DRENROMAR-205733 format. One record per residue (C-alpha): x, y, z negated; residue in three letters. Coordinates in steps of 0.25 Angstrom, whole numbers, padded with zeros to 4 digits, always signed. Layout:
<pts>
XYZALA...
</pts>
This chain:
<pts>
+0000-0002+0000MET+0005+0014+0006THR-0001+0028-0003ALA-0001+0041+0000ALA-0008+0049-0010ALA-0011+0059-0001GLY-0006+0072-0014SER+0003+0072-0022ALA-0006+0071-0034SER-0016+0061-0029LEU-0002+0052-0026ALA+0002+0056-0044SER-0011+0052-0047ALA-0011+0039-0041VAL+0004+0037-0046ALA+0000+0040-0060ALA-0010+0031-0060ARG-0003+0019-0055LEU+0004+0024-0068SER-0005+0023-0076ARG-0012+0012-0072TRP+0004+0007-0073THR+0006+0008-0088ASP-0010+0005-0091GLU-0006-0008-0086ARG-0019-0007-0077VAL-0015-0019-0066ALA-0014-0031-0078GLU-0027-0025-0086ARG-0033-0027-0073LEU-0029-0040-0069TRP-0030-0044-0084ALA-0046-0038-0082GLN-0047-0026-0090ASP-0059-0019-0089GLY-0055-0009-0099SER-0048-0004-0084LEU-0062+0003-0081TRP-0065+0007-0094ALA-0069+0022-0089ALA-0081+0017-0083ALA-0085+0011-0096GLY-0088-0002-0094LYS-0085-0011-0106PRO-0072-0020-0100PRO-0076-0033-0100ALA-0088-0030-0090GLU-0079-0023-0081VAL-0069-0034-0082ALA-0078-0044-0079ALA-0078-0040-0063TRP-0063-0042-0063LEU-0064-0055-0057GLY-0059-0051-0043TRP-0044-0050-0047LEU-0043-0063-0050ASP-0050-0069-0037LEU-0036-0070-0030PRO-0030-0080-0038VAL-0045-0085-0042ALA-0050-0089-0027MET-0039-0097-0024GLN-0044-0109-0029PRO-0056-0107-0022ARG-0050-0108-0007ILE-0050-0120-0007GLY-0066-0121-0009GLU-0070-0109+0001LEU-0063-0116+0010GLU-0069-0127+0009ARG-0079-0122+0011LEU-0076-0114+0022SER-0071-0128+0029ARG-0083-0135+0028GLU-0094-0126+0034VAL-0084-0126+0045ARG-0083-0138+0047ALA-0097-0140+0046ASP-0099-0129+0059GLY-0101-0117+0054TYR-0095-0108+0061THR-0099-0092+0054ARG-0101-0089+0039ALA-0110-0078+0037ALA-0111-0071+0023VAL-0123-0065+0018LEU-0116-0054+0008GLY-0117-0042+0004MET-0105-0029-0003GLY-0095-0039-0009GLY-0101-0052-0005SER-0100-0046+0011SER-0088-0036+0014LEU-0076-0047+0010ALA-0082-0057+0021PRO-0084-0046+0030GLU-0068-0041+0029LEU-0066-0056+0030PHE-0073-0059+0042SER-0067-0045+0051ARG-0053-0048+0045LEU-0052-0061+0049PHE-0063-0063+0062GLY-0063-0053+0072ASP-0074-0040+0072SER-0086-0053+0071LEU-0081-0061+0060GLY-0076-0071+0069GLY-0066-0079+0062SER-0052-0080+0067THR-0047-0091+0057ALA-0054-0101+0060GLY-0066-0098+0048GLY-0079-0096+0053LEU-0086-0081+0060GLU-0090-0075+0045LEU-0099-0062+0047ARG-0107-0054+0036ILE-0119-0049+0033LEU-0122-0039+0026ASP-0134-0030+0028SER-0148-0032+0028THR-0153-0024+0040HIS-0163-0033+0049PRO-0153-0031+0062ASP-0140-0035+0054ALA-0147-0047+0048VAL-0153-0053+0061ARG-0139-0049+0069GLY-0131-0058+0059PHE-0140-0071+0059ARG-0142-0072+0072GLU-0124-0074+0073TRP-0127-0084+0061ALA-0137-0089+0068GLU-0128-0090+0081SER-0118-0100+0072ALA-0117-0110+0061ARG-0117-0099+0050THR-0114-0099+0036ILE-0118-0090+0028PHE-0111-0086+0015CYS-0123-0081+0006VAL-0113-0074-0004SER-0119-0063-0015SER-0113-0062-0028LYS-0124-0059-0037SER-0133-0070-0028GLY-0145-0059-0027SER-0139-0050-0017THR-0150-0046-0010THR-0144-0046+0003GLU-0137-0060+0003PRO-0150-0067+0000ASN-0158-0059+0012ALA-0147-0062+0022PHE-0149-0077+0017HIS-0162-0079+0017ALA-0163-0072+0033ALA-0150-0084+0035MET-0156-0095+0028SER-0169-0094+0036ALA-0161-0100+0050HIS-0151-0107+0042ALA-0149-0119+0033PRO-0144-0117+0016ALA-0131-0126+0020LEU-0127-0113+0029ASP-0126-0108+0016PHE-0116-0103+0007ILE-0118-0093-0008ALA-0108-0084-0013ILE-0112-0080-0024THR-0108-0081-0041ASP-0112-0092-0049PRO-0127-0093-0052ASP-0132-0083-0045THR-0147-0085-0036ALA-0138-0086-0024LEU-0131-0098-0028ALA-0143-0103-0033ASP-0150-0100-0021LEU-0139-0110-0013ALA-0140-0119-0020ARG-0154-0121-0019SER-0155-0120-0004GLN-0141-0128-0005GLY-0132-0120+0003PHE-0120-0126+0006ARG-0111-0119-0005ALA-0112-0109-0017ILE-0098-0102-0018VAL-0096-0095-0030GLU-0091-0081-0034GLY-0084-0075-0048PRO-0091-0070-0055THR-0083-0058-0060ASP-0080-0053-0047VAL-0089-0042-0039GLY-0095-0043-0027GLY-0084-0032-0022ARG-0071-0038-0029TYR-0075-0051-0022SER-0070-0053-0010ALA-0058-0063-0015LEU-0069-0071-0022SER-0080-0081-0013VAL-0087-0070-0009PHE-0075-0065+0000GLY-0066-0080+0001LEU-0077-0088+0008LEU-0082-0079+0018PRO-0067-0079+0019ALA-0065-0092+0020ALA-0078-0096+0031LEU-0070-0086+0040HIS-0058-0091+0040GLY-0048-0082+0030VAL-0036-0088+0023ASP-0042-0086+0010LEU-0028-0092+0001GLY-0022-0080+0012GLY-0031-0070+0006LEU-0031-0075-0009LEU-0017-0075-0008GLN-0015-0059-0004ARG-0024-0056-0014ALA-0018-0064-0025ALA-0004-0054-0019ALA-0012-0046-0022MET-0017-0047-0033ALA-0001-0049-0037ASP+0002-0035-0034GLU-0012-0028-0041CYS-0005-0036-0053ARG+0007-0023-0052ARG+0007-0011-0062PRO+0001+0000-0057ALA+0010+0007-0049VAL+0014-0006-0041GLU+0001-0012-0040ASN-0008-0009-0026PRO-0022-0013-0030GLY-0019-0001-0042LEU-0011+0008-0034GLN-0022+0007-0021LEU-0033+0008-0034GLY-0026+0021-0040ALA-0023+0028-0024ALA-0041+0027-0021ILE-0045+0031-0036GLY-0033+0042-0039GLU-0037+0046-0026ALA-0053+0047-0031ALA-0052+0053-0041LEU-0043+0065-0034ALA-0055+0067-0024GLY-0053+0056-0015ARG-0063+0046-0017ASP-0066+0044-0001LYS-0058+0030+0001LEU-0056+0032+0017THR-0051+0019+0020LEU-0044+0016+0036LEU-0040+0001+0041THR-0035-0006+0050SER-0046-0012+0062PRO-0045-0027+0055ARG-0047-0021+0042LEU-0059-0013+0043ALA-0068-0021+0036SER-0060-0021+0021LEU-0064-0005+0022GLY-0079-0011+0019ASP-0073-0022+0011TRP-0067-0008+0000ILE-0077-0002+0002GLU-0085-0008-0003GLN-0075-0012-0016LEU-0072+0004-0018VAL-0085+0010-0016ALA-0093+0000-0025GLU-0082-0002-0035SER-0079+0014-0038THR-0093+0020-0033GLY-0100+0021-0047LYS-0103+0032-0057ALA-0101+0044-0046ASP-0086+0039-0045ARG-0081+0031-0034GLY-0072+0031-0021ILE-0077+0032-0006ILE-0073+0023+0003PRO-0074+0027+0017VAL-0074+0015+0026VAL-0073+0014+0043GLY-0074+0028+0042GLU-0072+0033+0058PRO-0055+0038+0056PRO-0052+0053+0059ALA-0042+0064+0058ASP-0036+0066+0044ALA-0041+0080+0043GLN-0055+0075+0046ALA-0056+0068+0029TYR-0058+0075+0016GLY-0050+0079+0004GLU-0059+0066-0002ASP-0052+0054+0006ARG-0042+0045+0002GLN-0037+0035+0012PHE-0034+0020+0013VAL-0028+0015+0025VAL-0029-0002+0025ILE-0022-0006+0039ALA-0020-0024+0044LEU-0005-0026+0048ALA-0009-0025+0064GLY-0018-0016+0062ASP-0018-0005+0072SER-0018+0007+0060ILE-0011+0017+0069LEU-0023+0026+0070GLU-0025+0023+0054ALA-0011+0025+0052GLU-0011+0039+0060ALA-0023+0044+0050LEU-0016+0038+0040ALA-0002+0046+0039GLY-0012+0058+0043GLU-0019+0056+0032LEU-0006+0059+0025GLU-0004+0070+0030ARG-0014+0079+0026VAL-0016+0074+0012GLY-0026+0061+0011HIS-0020+0050+0004PRO-0018+0038+0010VAL-0015+0023+0005VAL-0011+0011+0014ARG-0014-0003+0015LEU-0009-0014+0025GLU-0012-0028+0027LEU-0002-0036+0031ALA-0013-0047+0036ASP-0027-0051+0037ARG-0026-0058+0024LEU-0021-0046+0014ASP-0036-0043+0016ILE-0035-0050+0002GLY-0025-0043-0005ALA-0033-0030-0001GLU-0046-0038-0009PHE-0037-0036-0022VAL-0030-0023-0019ARG-0041-0014-0016TRP-0052-0021-0028GLU-0039-0019-0037VAL-0039-0003-0032ALA-0054-0002-0035THR-0053-0008-0047ALA-0043+0002-0052ALA-0049+0013-0044ALA-0062+0011-0052GLY-0053+0013-0063MET-0049+0026-0061LEU-0064+0032-0057LEU-0068+0026-0071GLY-0079+0016-0062ILE-0082+0002-0066ASP-0077-0004-0051PRO-0084-0017-0052PHE-0100-0015-0055ASP-0109-0006-0042GLN-0121-0002-0052PRO-0128+0008-0042ASN-0129-0003-0032VAL-0138-0009-0041GLN-0146+0002-0037GLU-0149+0002-0023ALA-0151-0013-0026LYS-0162-0009-0036ASP-0170+0000-0026ALA-0169-0008-0017THR-0174-0019-0025ARG-0185-0010-0028ALA-0190-0009-0014LEU-0190-0021-0010LEU-0199-0024-0022ASP-0207-0014-0019ALA-0208-0020-0004TYR-0212-0033-0008ARG-0224-0026-0016ALA-0229-0017-0007ASN-0224-0022+0007GLY-0216-0010+0011ALA-0204-0002+0005LEU-0205+0010-0003PRO-0204+0023+0011GLN-0201+0035+0004PRO-0205+0047+0010ALA-0194+0053+0022PRO-0187+0067+0018LEU-0189+0069+0033VAL-0194+0059+0046ALA-0194+0062+0062GLU-0195+0053+0073ALA-0187+0042+0072GLY-0177+0045+0059ILE-0183+0051+0044ALA-0175+0055+0033ALA-0176+0052+0017TYR-0168+0056+0003GLY-0170+0064-0007ASP-0173+0078-0003ALA-0168+0085-0014THR-0154+0080-0010VAL-0154+0084+0002LEU-0160+0099-0007ARG-0168+0100+0003ASP-0181+0095+0010ASP-0175+0093+0026PRO-0188+0094+0038VAL-0178+0085+0046THR-0169+0073+0045VAL-0156+0081+0050GLU-0161+0091+0040GLY-0160+0080+0030ALA-0147+0073+0036LEU-0143+0088+0036ARG-0146+0091+0021ALA-0136+0079+0017LEU-0126+0083+0026VAL-0127+0097+0018ASP-0123+0091+0005THR-0109+0086+0009ALA-0097+0092-0002ARG-0083+0088+0004PRO-0082+0075-0007SER-0094+0067+0000ASP-0096+0055+0007TYR-0104+0054+0019PHE-0111+0038+0018ALA-0120+0032+0029LEU-0127+0020+0025LEU-0134+0015+0037ALA-0143+0003+0034TYR-0143-0002+0048LEU-0138-0014+0054PRO-0125-0008+0056GLY-0121-0011+0071ASP-0109-0005+0079LEU-0118+0006+0084ALA-0126+0010+0072THR-0109+0010+0065ILE-0103+0019+0076GLU-0114+0028+0075LEU-0113+0031+0061LEU-0099+0030+0061GLN-0099+0044+0071ARG-0108+0049+0058ILE-0096+0046+0050ARG-0086+0051+0058THR-0096+0064+0063LEU-0100+0069+0045VAL-0084+0066+0042ARG-0078+0076+0053ASP-0089+0086+0048ARG-0092+0084+0034LEU-0078+0079+0030GLY-0086+0068+0022LEU-0081+0053+0021ALA-0090+0044+0027THR-0096+0030+0023SER-0105+0019+0034LEU-0112+0011+0026GLY-0123-0001+0033ILE-0133-0004+0022GLY-0134-0011+0016PRO-0120-0016+0015ARG-0118-0004+0008PHE-0124-0004-0003LEU-0115-0016-0006HIS-0103-0008-0005SER-0103+0007-0005THR-0116+0007-0012GLY-0112+0007-0025GLN-0103+0018-0023LEU-0114+0031-0013HIS-0121+0028-0027LYS-0114+0024-0039GLY-0101+0034-0033GLY-0098+0049-0032PRO-0108+0057-0027PRO-0104+0062-0014SER-0110+0052-0006GLY-0121+0058+0006ILE-0127+0046+0012PHE-0135+0044+0024VAL-0143+0031+0024GLN-0148+0029+0037LEU-0162+0017+0040THR-0169+0011+0052ALA-0180+0003+0055GLU-0174-0012+0058PRO-0176-0013+0074ARG-0181-0028+0070ARG-0183-0034+0055ASP-0180-0045+0048LEU-0185-0052+0038PRO-0181-0062+0024ILE-0184-0076+0026PRO-0192-0077+0011GLY-0190-0062+0009TRP-0203-0051+0008PRO-0194-0040+0014GLU-0185-0039+0027SER-0172-0036+0030PHE-0177-0023+0036GLY-0185-0020+0023THR-0174-0025+0014LEU-0161-0014+0022ILE-0172-0005+0019ALA-0174-0006+0005ALA-0161-0007+0005GLN-0158+0007+0011ALA-0171+0012+0001ALA-0165+0008-0011GLY-0151+0011-0007ASP-0158+0026-0002LEU-0168+0026-0018ALA-0150+0023-0025ALA-0143+0033-0019LEU-0155+0045-0019GLU-0155+0038-0036ARG-0140+0042-0037ARG-0144+0055-0031GLY-0135+0053-0018ARG-0135+0060-0005ARG-0143+0052+0005VAL-0153+0053+0016VAL-0158+0040+0023ARG-0163+0042+0037LEU-0172+0032+0044HIS-0172+0028+0058LEU-0184+0023+0065ALA-0173+0018+0075GLU-0160+0014+0072PRO-0149+0019+0085GLU-0159+0032+0088ALA-0160+0036+0075GLY-0144+0035+0071LEU-0141+0044+0083ALA-0150+0052+0079ARG-0142+0052+0064LEU-0129+0056+0072GLU-0137+0067+0079ALA-0140+0072+0067MET-0126+0071+0060MET-0120+0080+0071HIS-0133+0091+0072ALA-0129+0089+0056THR-0114+0091+0054LEU-0114+0100+0065GLY-0109+0090+0077GLU-0116+0091+0090PRO-0123+0076+0092ALA-0115+0064+0099ARG-0119+0065+0114ALA
</pts>
């Protein structure tokens, strides 16, 4: 790891922090699972320490390699050619990273394993397309949920089990969960149990990440060997400890006002950004504090970035990073802090899991928060549940009145937050944008299918906002982001400006055995998220599009008009 702190005062703060952590034996206490390291969060040490089992995984999982690889061989021997992970957040993002890093762009294996894809969207189009992919070849389904009661994987299982026998399913879950009971009663092919002392976002090196990796043909022994080597390095005193060094760098930068952690990755590591985003956002975004990860933002000239940014450049040896290197050099020249990390090969991802987990836990010490809980995720879940209960009682979701409605598009939100009653949809959007302050961030929350054309258009809007307002930007596809950045949005610093996007699905899809459809479920999730944001006093407008393609084109034109740029031809 190489680092340039970006200013003499920040470099001095990082050095002082590492020296202090060395004196306080932070590394030694971390590996002794001493919960008092996070005493500033106000939690009993034993309560915090109960979630530190991830420290043991690089060694503790090695005896289970045989079990996971044997199951993988049996599946392949039985003629399966595809593996599907049905999960959310911690259950889906590490498998997604393995599929992108070790396979081709579509998750196809290059190591003799199964083609691997992940379903983490409840949008009817996404579920239908995934099911068609799974049905076109023999597919083993991994229903993955730590609690065993997560709504989305349960709905995915209901949809897929209508077309596949129970022997096509494997449950990955904690012991004695409802999912484990279901798997036993229905006769799943296997139940693979995870550790109870590891939270979802810290579970990449547990069975939640390793079984999909084994099915995909990843060398588990090599992966854990790199992880164990990094764990050994992270036992060193803080001044020479790669995890604590990274934690001090990102934590001190955040305390100095640079709380927008901007990740620049080489091409084959693009999906690593999504995994880091969940780890950092869900771990640090609480008690009105936090580090805001910025992932996938199109690069710009160094002058386009505000003084609230810090940067981490992560490259895989062999990838072309000339553009990122040139940008990093320019960023340093104008005074931004930049950290550089390089992976020698793909198996080094095991080491990066450990480095970033230690760093995020350490940053939590600096912020005075508990990096292992997620109190605000439950708010959106509770709001969604209340809406679904109302649907089951009344046959329809409660529908609030829009602030303003026009042909093809309507705006919803809290008029008091927007400081006036807008008379047009563009007026509502303009009122939201007018609340922007220099240290804010702008987030697009899209409950849309996430196809390439939609992503490209939303990326153009991110670029426009950054270049015109100087704000950091993020893009989340719902409901996926509810299990990653959703905690940060509600529990983190009140500096977010949110535009939620919803649309009528072109064709709905029933959930077998459930009273609601996938269209109803995603509508309830979006409405529940909006209610939770409004309850926290966040600045948010929901735009509902009657037709996604035309509605998004109209949104882009409105953003150009609002920000003073001519609309695209």
